[in-house]
All heavy atoms as a GROMACS GRO file, in nm:
protein
  533
    1MET      N    1   3.879  -0.869  10.967
    1MET     CA    2   3.794  -0.932  11.071
    1MET      C    3   3.651  -0.890  11.048
    1MET      O    4   3.624  -0.778  11.011
    1MET     CB    5   3.841  -0.887  11.209
    1MET     CG    6   3.978  -0.934  11.248
    1MET     SD    7   3.984  -1.107  11.287
    1MET     CE    8   3.992  -1.098  11.461
    2ARG      N    9   3.564  -0.983  11.079
    2ARG     CA   10   3.419  -0.960  11.066
    2ARG      C   11   3.358  -0.958  11.208
    2ARG      O   12   3.406  -1.028  11.295
    2ARG     CB   13   3.358  -1.071  10.981
    2ARG     CG   14   3.410  -1.069  10.837
    2ARG     CD   15   3.392  -1.199  10.766
    2ARG     NE   16   3.253  -1.241  10.759
    2ARG     CZ   17   3.215  -1.362  10.716
    2ARG    NH1   18   3.303  -1.451  10.675
    2ARG    NH2   19   3.088  -1.394  10.714
    3GLU      N   20   3.254  -0.879  11.222
    3GLU     CA   21   3.190  -0.867  11.354
    3GLU      C   22   3.052  -0.932  11.350
    3GLU      O   23   2.977  -0.921  11.254
    3GLU     CB   24   3.174  -0.719  11.394
    3GLU     CG   25   3.120  -0.704  11.535
    3GLU     CD   26   3.122  -0.562  11.586
    3GLU    OE1   27   3.141  -0.469  11.504
    3GLU    OE2   28   3.102  -0.542  11.705
    4PHE      N   29   3.020  -1.003  11.460
    4PHE     CA   30   2.894  -1.076  11.472
    4PHE      C   31   2.826  -1.040  11.603
    4PHE      O   32   2.890  -1.014  11.702
    4PHE     CB   33   2.917  -1.228  11.467
    4PHE     CG   34   2.973  -1.276  11.336
    4PHE    CD1   35   3.110  -1.271  11.311
    4PHE    CD2   36   2.891  -1.326  11.239
    4PHE    CE1   37   3.163  -1.316  11.193
    4PHE    CE2   38   2.943  -1.370  11.119
    4PHE     CZ   39   3.077  -1.364  11.093
    5VAL      N   40   2.693  -1.044  11.602
    5VAL     CA   41   2.616  -1.035  11.725
    5VAL      C   42   2.561  -1.174  11.749
    5VAL      O   43   2.519  -1.245  11.656
    5VAL     CB   44   2.501  -0.931  11.713
    5VAL    CG1   45   2.405  -0.962  11.599
    5VAL    CG2   46   2.425  -0.919  11.845
    6PHE      N   47   2.563  -1.216  11.876
    6PHE     CA   48   2.514  -1.348  11.916
    6PHE      C   49   2.401  -1.332  12.011
    6PHE      O   50   2.404  -1.253  12.106
    6PHE     CB   51   2.628  -1.426  11.981
    6PHE     CG   52   2.741  -1.459  11.886
    6PHE    CD1   53   2.845  -1.368  11.867
    6PHE    CD2   54   2.743  -1.576  11.813
    6PHE    CE1   55   2.949  -1.395  11.779
    6PHE    CE2   56   2.842  -1.602  11.725
    6PHE     CZ   57   2.947  -1.513  11.707
    7TYR      N   58   2.293  -1.410  11.986
    7TYR     CA   59   2.174  -1.402  12.070
    7TYR      C   60   2.106  -1.534  12.079
    7TYR      O   61   2.143  -1.631  12.010
    7TYR     CB   62   2.079  -1.293  12.017
    7TYR     CG   63   2.028  -1.317  11.876
    7TYR    CD1   64   1.905  -1.375  11.853
    7TYR    CD2   65   2.105  -1.278  11.765
    7TYR    CE1   66   1.858  -1.396  11.724
    7TYR    CE2   67   2.057  -1.300  11.638
    7TYR     CZ   68   1.935  -1.357  11.616
    7TYR     OH   69   1.888  -1.377  11.487
    8THR      N   70   2.008  -1.544  12.170
    8THR     CA   71   1.938  -1.670  12.189
    8THR      C   72   1.789  -1.644  12.215
    8THR      O   73   1.751  -1.534  12.256
    8THR     CB   74   1.998  -1.748  12.305
    8THR    OG1   75   1.930  -1.872  12.323
    8THR    CG2   76   1.990  -1.671  12.436
    9GLU      N   77   1.707  -1.744  12.189
    9GLU     CA   78   1.565  -1.738  12.220
    9GLU      C   79   1.540  -1.789  12.362
    9GLU      O   80   1.428  -1.785  12.408
    9GLU     CB   81   1.485  -1.821  12.118
    9GLU     CG   82   1.493  -1.765  11.978
    9GLU     CD   83   1.422  -1.853  11.875
    9GLU    OE1   84   1.399  -1.970  11.901
    9GLU    OE2   85   1.392  -1.798  11.768
   10GLU      N   86   1.642  -1.842  12.426
   10GLU     CA   87   1.628  -1.893  12.563
   10GLU      C   88   1.619  -1.777  12.661
   10GLU      O   89   1.680  -1.673  12.642
   10GLU     CB   90   1.750  -1.978  12.601
   10GLU     CG   91   1.762  -2.106  12.519
   10GLU     CD   92   1.885  -2.185  12.561
   10GLU    OE1   93   1.995  -2.131  12.550
   10GLU    OE2   94   1.866  -2.300  12.599
   11GLY      N   95   1.548  -1.797  12.766
   11GLY     CA   96   1.540  -1.700  12.872
   11GLY      C   97   1.423  -1.605  12.858
   11GLY      O   98   1.345  -1.611  12.762
   12CYS      N   99   1.409  -1.519  12.955
   12CYS     CA  100   1.301  -1.421  12.956
   12CYS      C  101   1.349  -1.302  13.039
   12CYS      O  102   1.456  -1.304  13.098
   12CYS     CB  103   1.173  -1.479  13.012
   12CYS     SG  104   1.188  -1.545  13.179
   13THR      N  105   1.268  -1.200  13.041
   13THR     CA  106   1.300  -1.082  13.119
   13THR      C  107   1.174  -1.036  13.193
   13THR      O  108   1.066  -1.088  13.169
   13THR     CB  109   1.353  -0.968  13.026
   13THR    OG1  110   1.408  -0.865  13.107
   13THR    CG2  111   1.246  -0.915  12.935
   14GLU      N  112   1.192  -0.944  13.281
   14GLU     CA  113   1.078  -0.890  13.355
   14GLU      C  114   1.048  -0.748  13.308
   14GLU      O  115   1.138  -0.664  13.297
   14GLU     CB  116   1.112  -0.887  13.505
   14GLU     CG  117   0.993  -0.846  13.591
   14GLU     CD  118   1.026  -0.854  13.738
   14GLU    OE1  119   1.068  -0.962  13.783
   14GLU    OE2  120   1.011  -0.752  13.808
   15SER      N  121   0.923  -0.724  13.277
   15SER     CA  122   0.883  -0.591  13.232
   15SER      C  123   0.878  -0.494  13.350
   15SER      O  124   0.884  -0.535  13.465
   15SER     CB  125   0.745  -0.600  13.166
   15SER     OG  126   0.643  -0.612  13.267
   16PRO      N  127   0.869  -0.363  13.320
   16PRO     CA  128   0.861  -0.265  13.427
   16PRO      C  129   0.739  -0.288  13.520
   16PRO      O  130   0.742  -0.247  13.637
   16PRO     CB  131   0.848  -0.131  13.352
   16PRO     CG  132   0.915  -0.156  13.222
   16PRO     CD  133   0.882  -0.299  13.189
   17THR      N  134   0.637  -0.357  13.471
   17THR     CA  135   0.521  -0.383  13.555
   17THR      C  136   0.528  -0.518  13.628
   17THR      O  137   0.436  -0.561  13.692
   17THR     CB  138   0.391  -0.380  13.471
   17THR    OG1  139   0.399  -0.483  13.371
   17THR    CG2  140   0.370  -0.245  13.407
   18GLY      N  141   0.642  -0.587  13.614
   18GLY     CA  142   0.663  -0.713  13.685
   18GLY      C  143   0.616  -0.835  13.608
   18GLY      O  144   0.623  -0.946  13.661
   19GLU      N  145   0.572  -0.819  13.485
   19GLU     CA  146   0.529  -0.933  13.403
   19GLU      C  147   0.652  -1.003  13.346
   19GLU      O  148   0.750  -0.941  13.307
   19GLU     CB  149   0.440  -0.885  13.287
   19GLU     CG  150   0.314  -0.815  13.331
   19GLU     CD  151   0.215  -0.908  13.399
   19GLU    OE1  152   0.202  -1.023  13.356
   19GLU    OE2  153   0.151  -0.864  13.498
   20THR      N  154   0.644  -1.137  13.334
   20THR     CA  155   0.749  -1.214  13.270
   20THR      C  156   0.726  -1.207  13.119
   20THR      O  157   0.615  -1.234  13.073
   20THR     CB  158   0.748  -1.360  13.318
   20THR    OG1  159   0.774  -1.360  13.458
   20THR    CG2  160   0.854  -1.440  13.246
   21VAL      N  161   0.830  -1.172  13.045
   21VAL     CA  162   0.820  -1.157  12.901
   21VAL      C  163   0.924  -1.244  12.834
   21VAL      O  164   1.044  -1.235  12.864
   21VAL     CB  165   0.844  -1.009  12.860
   21VAL    CG1  166   0.837  -0.992  12.707
   21VAL    CG2  167   0.747  -0.916  12.929
   22GLU      N  168   0.881  -1.334  12.745
   22GLU     CA  169   0.975  -1.411  12.664
   22GLU      C  170   1.027  -1.320  12.554
   22GLU      O  171   0.949  -1.251  12.489
   22GLU     CB  172   0.908  -1.535  12.606
   22GLU     CG  173   0.874  -1.639  12.714
   22GLU     CD  174   0.823  -1.767  12.655
   22GLU    OE1  175   0.860  -1.803  12.543
   22GLU    OE2  176   0.745  -1.832  12.726
   23ASN      N  177   1.159  -1.323  12.534
   23ASN     CA  178   1.216  -1.239  12.431
   23ASN      C  179   1.350  -1.295  12.386
   23ASN      O  180   1.393  -1.400  12.434
   23ASN     CB  181   1.230  -1.095  12.480
   23ASN     CG  182   1.322  -1.084  12.600
   23ASN    OD1  183   1.372  -1.182  12.652
   23ASN    ND2  184   1.342  -0.963  12.648
   24LEU      N  185   1.416  -1.228  12.298
   24LEU     CA  186   1.550  -1.265  12.256
   24LEU      C  187   1.650  -1.204  12.354
   24LEU      O  188   1.631  -1.093  12.402
   24LEU     CB  189   1.580  -1.215  12.114
   24LEU     CG  190   1.485  -1.270  12.007
   24LEU    CD1  191   1.519  -1.204  11.871
   24LEU    CD2  192   1.498  -1.420  11.993
   25GLN      N  193   1.754  -1.277  12.383
   25GLN     CA  194   1.858  -1.231  12.476
   25GLN      C  195   1.987  -1.209  12.397
   25GLN      O  196   2.039  -1.301  12.335
   25GLN     CB  197   1.884  -1.335  12.583
   25GLN     CG  198   1.760  -1.376  12.663
   25GLN     CD  199   1.714  -1.268  12.756
   25GLN    OE1  200   1.792  -1.203  12.823
   25GLN    NE2  201   1.585  -1.246  12.758
   26ILE      N  202   2.040  -1.087  12.397
   26ILE     CA  203   2.168  -1.060  12.335
   26ILE      C  204   2.274  -1.116  12.431
   26ILE      O  205   2.279  -1.080  12.548
   26ILE     CB  206   2.191  -0.909  12.313
   26ILE    CG1  207   2.091  -0.848  12.221
   26ILE    CG2  208   2.335  -0.884  12.267
   26ILE    CD1  209   2.109  -0.884  12.076
   27LEU      N  210   2.360  -1.204  12.379
   27LEU     CA  211   2.467  -1.261  12.460
   27LEU      C  212   2.597  -1.188  12.446
   27LEU      O  213   2.679  -1.187  12.536
   27LEU     CB  214   2.486  -1.408  12.423
   27LEU     CG  215   2.363  -1.499  12.444
   27LEU    CD1  216   2.390  -1.636  12.389
   27LEU    CD2  217   2.327  -1.502  12.592
   28GLY      N  218   2.617  -1.124  12.330
   28GLY     CA  219   2.739  -1.047  12.313
   28GLY      C  220   2.775  -1.028  12.168
   28GLY      O  221   2.704  -1.072  12.076
   29PHE      N  222   2.888  -0.964  12.148
   29PHE     CA  223   2.942  -0.935  12.017
   29PHE      C  224   3.086  -0.987  12.014
   29PHE      O  225   3.155  -0.984  12.115
   29PHE     CB  226   2.947  -0.783  11.993
   29PHE     CG  227   2.810  -0.717  11.996
   29PHE    CD1  228   2.750  -0.683  12.115
   29PHE    CD2  229   2.743  -0.692  11.878
   29PHE    CE1  230   2.625  -0.625  12.122
   29PHE    CE2  231   2.618  -0.633  11.881
   29PHE     CZ  232   2.560  -0.599  12.001
   30ALA      N  233   3.127  -1.034  11.896
   30ALA     CA  234   3.265  -1.082  11.883
   30ALA      C  235   3.310  -1.067  11.739
   30ALA      O  236   3.229  -1.069  11.647
   30ALA     CB  237   3.277  -1.228  11.926
   31MET      N  238   3.441  -1.052  11.724
   31MET     CA  239   3.499  -1.039  11.592
   31MET      C  240   3.583  -1.163  11.564
   31MET      O  241   3.644  -1.220  11.655
   31MET     CB  242   3.585  -0.914  11.581
   31MET     CG  243   3.502  -0.788  11.596
   31MET     SD  244   3.599  -0.638  11.574
   31MET     CE  245   3.616  -0.640  11.396
   32GLY      N  246   3.584  -1.205  11.438
   32GLY     CA  247   3.663  -1.320  11.396
   32GLY      C  248   3.674  -1.328  11.248
   32GLY      O  249   3.608  -1.252  11.174
   33ALA      N  250   3.754  -1.421  11.199
   33ALA     CA  251   3.774  -1.439  11.055
   33ALA      C  252   3.644  -1.485  10.991
   33ALA      O  253   3.615  -1.454  10.874
   33ALA     CB  254   3.883  -1.542  11.030
   34ASP      N  255   3.563  -1.559  11.066
   34ASP     CA  256   3.432  -1.607  11.020
   34ASP      C  257   3.343  -1.628  11.142
   34ASP      O  258   3.385  -1.606  11.255
   34ASP     CB  259   3.444  -1.734  10.936
   34ASP     CG  260   3.515  -1.846  11.008
   34ASP    OD1  261   3.514  -1.850  11.132
   34ASP    OD2  262   3.574  -1.932  10.940
   35GLU      N  263   3.220  -1.672  11.119
   35GLU     CA  264   3.124  -1.689  11.229
   35GLU      C  265   3.173  -1.790  11.332
   35GLU      O  266   3.163  -1.768  11.453
   35GLU     CB  267   2.988  -1.730  11.174
   35GLU     CG  268   2.877  -1.738  11.279
   35GLU     CD  269   2.870  -1.871  11.352
   35GLU    OE1  270   2.916  -1.972  11.293
   35GLU    OE2  271   2.824  -1.876  11.466
   36GLU      N  272   3.226  -1.901  11.286
   36GLU     CA  273   3.271  -2.005  11.378
   36GLU      C  274   3.385  -1.955  11.466
   36GLU      O  275   3.385  -1.978  11.588
   36GLU     CB  276   3.318  -2.128  11.300
   36GLU     CG  277   3.362  -2.244  11.386
   36GLU     CD  278   3.404  -2.364  11.304
   36GLU    OE1  279   3.362  -2.378  11.189
   36GLU    OE2  280   3.479  -2.446  11.359
   37ASN      N  281   3.479  -1.884  11.408
   37ASN     CA  282   3.590  -1.828  11.484
   37ASN      C  283   3.541  -1.726  11.585
   37ASN      O  284   3.583  -1.726  11.701
   37ASN     CB  285   3.691  -1.766  11.387
   37ASN     CG  286   3.808  -1.701  11.456
   37ASN    OD1  287   3.820  -1.580  11.453
   37ASN    ND2  288   3.894  -1.781  11.516
   38ALA      N  289   3.451  -1.637  11.545
   38ALA     CA  290   3.394  -1.536  11.634
   38ALA      C  291   3.317  -1.603  11.749
   38ALA      O  292   3.324  -1.558  11.865
   38ALA     CB  293   3.306  -1.440  11.557
   39ARG      N  294   3.245  -1.710  11.722
   39ARG     CA  295   3.170  -1.784  11.824
   39ARG      C  296   3.265  -1.839  11.930
   39ARG      O  297   3.239  -1.830  12.052
   39ARG     CB  298   3.088  -1.894  11.762
   39ARG     CG  299   3.007  -1.977  11.861
   39ARG     CD  300   2.936  -2.091  11.791
   39ARG     NE  301   2.842  -2.044  11.691
   39ARG     CZ  302   2.712  -2.028  11.713
   39ARG    NH1  303   2.661  -2.060  11.829
   39ARG    NH2  304   2.635  -1.984  11.618
   40LYS      N  305   3.374  -1.897  11.884
   40LYS     CA  306   3.472  -1.952  11.979
   40LYS      C  307   3.531  -1.843  12.068
   40LYS      O  308   3.547  -1.861  12.188
   40LYS     CB  309   3.586  -2.023  11.902
   40LYS     CG  310   3.542  -2.154  11.841
   40LYS     CD  311   3.656  -2.218  11.761
   40LYS     CE  312   3.608  -2.345  11.695
   40LYS     NZ  313   3.712  -2.407  11.611
   41ILE      N  314   3.559  -1.729  12.008
   41ILE     CA  315   3.611  -1.615  12.084
   41ILE      C  316   3.506  -1.567  12.186
   41ILE      O  317   3.538  -1.541  12.302
   41ILE     CB  318   3.653  -1.503  11.990
   41ILE    CG1  319   3.779  -1.547  11.911
   41ILE    CG2  320   3.680  -1.373  12.064
   41ILE    CD1  321   3.818  -1.459  11.792
   42LEU      N  322   3.381  -1.554  12.141
   42LEU     CA  323   3.274  -1.511  12.229
   42LEU      C  324   3.267  -1.601  12.353
   42LEU      O  325   3.261  -1.555  12.466
   42LEU     CB  326   3.139  -1.513  12.156
   42LEU     CG  327   3.018  -1.484  12.245
   42LEU    CD1  328   3.002  -1.334  12.261
   42LEU    CD2  329   2.893  -1.548  12.190
   43LEU      N  330   3.263  -1.732  12.330
   43LEU     CA  331   3.248  -1.827  12.441
   43LEU      C  332   3.373  -1.832  12.532
   43LEU      O  333   3.361  -1.846  12.654
   43LEU     CB  334   3.214  -1.967  12.389
   43LEU     CG  335   3.078  -1.976  12.318
   43LEU    CD1  336   3.060  -2.113  12.257
   43LEU    CD2  337   2.966  -1.942  12.415
   44LYS      N  338   3.489  -1.814  12.474
   44LYS     CA  339   3.613  -1.812  12.553
   44LYS      C  340   3.617  -1.688  12.644
   44LYS      O  341   3.655  -1.695  12.760
   44LYS     CB  342   3.734  -1.814  12.462
   44LYS     CG  343   3.865  -1.815  12.535
   44LYS     CD  344   3.983  -1.819  12.442
   44LYS     CE  345   4.113  -1.820  12.521
   44LYS     NZ  346   4.229  -1.818  12.433
   45GLU      N  347   3.576  -1.572  12.586
   45GLU     CA  348   3.582  -1.447  12.661
   45GLU      C  349   3.463  -1.428  12.756
   45GLU      O  350   3.466  -1.339  12.841
   45GLU     CB  351   3.592  -1.328  12.564
   45GLU     CG  352   3.723  -1.326  12.488
   45GLU     CD  353   3.734  -1.209  12.391
   45GLU    OE1  354   3.633  -1.138  12.367
   45GLU    OE2  355   3.844  -1.190  12.336
   46ASN      N  356   3.358  -1.509  12.738
   46ASN     CA  357   3.237  -1.496  12.819
   46ASN      C  358   3.192  -1.632  12.872
   46ASN      O  359   3.085  -1.682  12.833
   46ASN     CB  360   3.126  -1.433  12.734
   46ASN     CG  361   3.162  -1.294  12.688
   46ASN    OD1  362   3.150  -1.196  12.764
   46ASN    ND2  363   3.210  -1.282  12.565
   47PRO      N  364   3.270  -1.693  12.962
   47PRO     CA  365   3.232  -1.826  13.011
   47PRO      C  366   3.098  -1.829  13.084
   47PRO      O  367   3.036  -1.935  13.096
   47PRO     CB  368   3.348  -1.861  13.106
   47PRO     CG  369   3.411  -1.732  13.141
   47PRO     CD  370   3.392  -1.642  13.024
   48TRP      N  371   3.050  -1.713  13.128
   48TRP     CA  372   2.921  -1.707  13.199
   48TRP      C  373   2.806  -1.756  13.108
   48TRP      O  374   2.704  -1.802  13.160
   48TRP     CB  375   2.892  -1.565  13.244
   48TRP     CG  376   2.877  -1.464  13.134
   48TRP    CD1  377   2.973  -1.385  13.081
   48TRP    CD2  378   2.759  -1.436  13.060
   48TRP    NE1  379   2.923  -1.309  12.979
   48TRP    CE2  380   2.790  -1.340  12.963
   48TRP    CE3  381   2.628  -1.485  13.064
   48TRP    CZ2  382   2.696  -1.291  12.873
   48TRP    CZ3  383   2.534  -1.436  12.974
   48TRP    CH2  384   2.570  -1.337  12.881
   49ILE      N  385   2.823  -1.748  12.974
   49ILE     CA  386   2.715  -1.791  12.885
   49ILE      C  387   2.681  -1.937  12.910
   49ILE      O  388   2.564  -1.972  12.930
   49ILE     CB  389   2.750  -1.765  12.737
   49ILE    CG1  390   2.762  -1.614  12.712
   49ILE    CG2  391   2.650  -1.830  12.643
   49ILE    CD1  392   2.818  -1.577  12.576
   50ILE      N  393   2.781  -2.023  12.911
   50ILE     CA  394   2.758  -2.166  12.933
   50ILE      C  395   2.731  -2.191  13.083
   50ILE      O  396   2.645  -2.268  13.118
   50ILE     CB  397   2.878  -2.248  12.884
   50ILE    CG1  398   2.901  -2.225  12.733
   50ILE    CG2  399   2.858  -2.396  12.915
   50ILE    CD1  400   2.782  -2.257  12.645
   51GLU      N  401   2.805  -2.120  13.170
   51GLU     CA  402   2.786  -2.136  13.315
   51GLU      C  403   2.643  -2.108  13.359
   51GLU      O  404   2.590  -2.167  13.452
   51GLU     CB  405   2.883  -2.048  13.391
   51GLU     CG  406   3.029  -2.093  13.378
   51GLU     CD  407   3.126  -1.991  13.432
   51GLU    OE1  408   3.086  -1.886  13.486
   51GLU    OE2  409   3.249  -2.014  13.419
   52CYS      N  410   2.579  -2.012  13.290
   52CYS     CA  411   2.440  -1.973  13.324
   52CYS      C  412   2.338  -2.065  13.258
   52CYS      O  413   2.216  -2.045  13.278
   52CYS     CB  414   2.414  -1.829  13.285
   52CYS     SG  415   2.498  -1.714  13.396
   53GLY      N  416   2.384  -2.164  13.183
   53GLY     CA  417   2.291  -2.264  13.129
   53GLY      C  418   2.239  -2.241  12.988
   53GLY      O  419   2.152  -2.314  12.940
   54PHE      N  420   2.290  -2.139  12.918
   54PHE     CA  421   2.248  -2.120  12.781
   54PHE      C  422   2.305  -2.233  12.696
   54PHE      O  423   2.422  -2.275  12.713
   54PHE     CB  424   2.298  -1.985  12.726
   54PHE     CG  425   2.223  -1.868  12.785
   54PHE    CD1  426   2.280  -1.792  12.886
   54PHE    CD2  427   2.096  -1.835  12.744
   54PHE    CE1  428   2.214  -1.683  12.941
   54PHE    CE2  429   2.026  -1.729  12.797
   54PHE     CZ  430   2.085  -1.652  12.897
   55ASN      N  431   2.223  -2.286  12.608
   55ASN     CA  432   2.259  -2.399  12.522
   55ASN      C  433   2.342  -2.346  12.405
   55ASN      O  434   2.295  -2.263  12.326
   55ASN     CB  435   2.134  -2.468  12.470
   55ASN     CG  436   2.163  -2.587  12.383
   55ASN    OD1  437   2.276  -2.609  12.338
   55ASN    ND2  438   2.060  -2.665  12.357
   56GLU      N  439   2.465  -2.394  12.394
   56GLU     CA  440   2.555  -2.347  12.286
   56GLU      C  441   2.495  -2.371  12.149
   56GLU      O  442   2.512  -2.288  12.059
   56GLU     CB  443   2.689  -2.420  12.298
   56GLU     CG  444   2.793  -2.367  12.203
   56GLU     CD  445   2.931  -2.430  12.223
   56GLU    OE1  446   2.954  -2.494  12.328
   56GLU    OE2  447   3.012  -2.418  12.130
   57ARG      N  448   2.418  -2.477  12.133
   57ARG     CA  449   2.355  -2.506  12.005
   57ARG      C  450   2.240  -2.410  11.971
   57ARG      O  451   2.198  -2.398  11.858
   57ARG     CB  452   2.308  -2.651  12.000
   57ARG     CG  453   2.422  -2.748  12.019
   57ARG     CD  454   2.376  -2.888  12.006
   57ARG     NE  455   2.411  -2.928  11.872
   57ARG     CZ  456   2.366  -3.035  11.812
   57ARG    NH1  457   2.280  -3.111  11.873
   57ARG    NH2  458   2.407  -3.066  11.690
   58GLY      N  459   2.188  -2.341  12.073
   58GLY     CA  460   2.077  -2.250  12.052
   58GLY      C  461   2.120  -2.105  12.028
   58GLY      O  462   2.038  -2.018  12.012
   59ILE      N  463   2.253  -2.084  12.024
   59ILE     CA  464   2.302  -1.949  12.001
   59ILE      C  465   2.295  -1.916  11.853
   59ILE      O  466   2.343  -1.988  11.768
   59ILE     CB  467   2.448  -1.934  12.050
   59ILE    CG1  468   2.454  -1.958  12.202
   59ILE    CG2  469   2.503  -1.797  12.015
   59ILE    CD1  470   2.592  -1.960  12.261
   60ILE      N  471   2.230  -1.805  11.822
   60ILE     CA  472   2.210  -1.757  11.685
   60ILE      C  473   2.307  -1.643  11.662
   60ILE      O  474   2.336  -1.565  11.753
   60ILE     CB  475   2.064  -1.709  11.668
   60ILE    CG1  476   1.967  -1.819  11.705
   60ILE    CG2  477   2.040  -1.660  11.526
   60ILE    CD1  478   1.825  -1.769  11.735
   61SER      N  479   2.355  -1.632  11.538
   61SER     CA  480   2.447  -1.522  11.509
   61SER      C  481   2.407  -1.455  11.378
   61SER      O  482   2.349  -1.516  11.291
   61SER     CB  483   2.590  -1.572  11.499
   61SER     OG  484   2.605  -1.660  11.389
   62LYS      N  485   2.438  -1.328  11.374
   62LYS     CA  486   2.418  -1.248  11.251
   62LYS      C  487   2.540  -1.159  11.234
   62LYS      O  488   2.587  -1.099  11.329
   62LYS     CB  489   2.292  -1.161  11.261
   62LYS     CG  490   2.163  -1.238  11.269
   62LYS     CD  491   2.134  -1.311  11.142
   62LYS     CE  492   2.004  -1.388  11.156
   62LYS     NZ  493   1.982  -1.481  11.049
   63GLU      N  494   2.589  -1.151  11.113
   63GLU     CA  495   2.702  -1.065  11.088
   63GLU      C  496   2.657  -0.919  11.086
   63GLU      O  497   2.550  -0.887  11.035
   63GLU     CB  498   2.768  -1.098  10.955
   63GLU     CG  499   2.894  -1.018  10.930
   63GLU     CD  500   2.975  -1.063  10.810
   63GLU    OE1  501   2.927  -1.152  10.734
   63GLU    OE2  502   3.083  -1.010  10.788
   64ILE      N  503   2.737  -0.834  11.144
   64ILE     CA  504   2.707  -0.691  11.145
   64ILE      C  505   2.775  -0.631  11.023
   64ILE      O  506   2.896  -0.640  11.007
   64ILE     CB  507   2.757  -0.626  11.274
   64ILE    CG1  508   2.685  -0.685  11.393
   64ILE    CG2  509   2.740  -0.474  11.267
   64ILE    CD1  510   2.740  -0.642  11.526
   65ILE      N  511   2.695  -0.572  10.935
   65ILE     CA  512   2.746  -0.510  10.812
   65ILE      C  513   2.724  -0.361  10.823
   65ILE      O  514   2.615  -0.313  10.849
   65ILE     CB  515   2.670  -0.563  10.689
   65ILE    CG1  516   2.671  -0.716  10.683
   65ILE    CG2  517   2.723  -0.499  10.563
   65ILE    CD1  518   2.805  -0.776  10.650
   66VAL      N  519   2.829  -0.286  10.804
   66VAL     CA  520   2.821  -0.141  10.806
   66VAL      C  521   2.846  -0.090  10.667
   66VAL      O  522   2.945  -0.121  10.603
   66VAL     CB  523   2.925  -0.080  10.904
   66VAL    CG1  524   2.915   0.069  10.903
   66VAL    CG2  525   2.908  -0.137  11.042
   67ASP      N  526   2.747  -0.014  10.615
   67ASP     CA  527   2.762   0.041  10.480
   67ASP      C  528   2.841   0.167  10.482
   67ASP      O  529   2.840   0.246  10.567
   67ASP     CB  530   2.624   0.072  10.421
   67ASP     CG  531   2.550  -0.057  10.386
   67ASP    OD1  532   2.614  -0.158  10.361
   67ASP    OD2  533   2.424  -0.053  10.389
   0.00000   0.00000   0.00000
């Protein structure tokens, strides 16, 4: 199994001083045979991602490689 981190450019956060900051949002981590399989698992186990309005097509993934 391979592990992936999933994130998006959608959304923003609030800084400690109350300023709105655009940034990347980590949506979660999932393991699967490949990226597509891991993405399906991520979305199945975390329905809040779509429920909160994140665009499934905007989700970016990177495989986590441990040396």
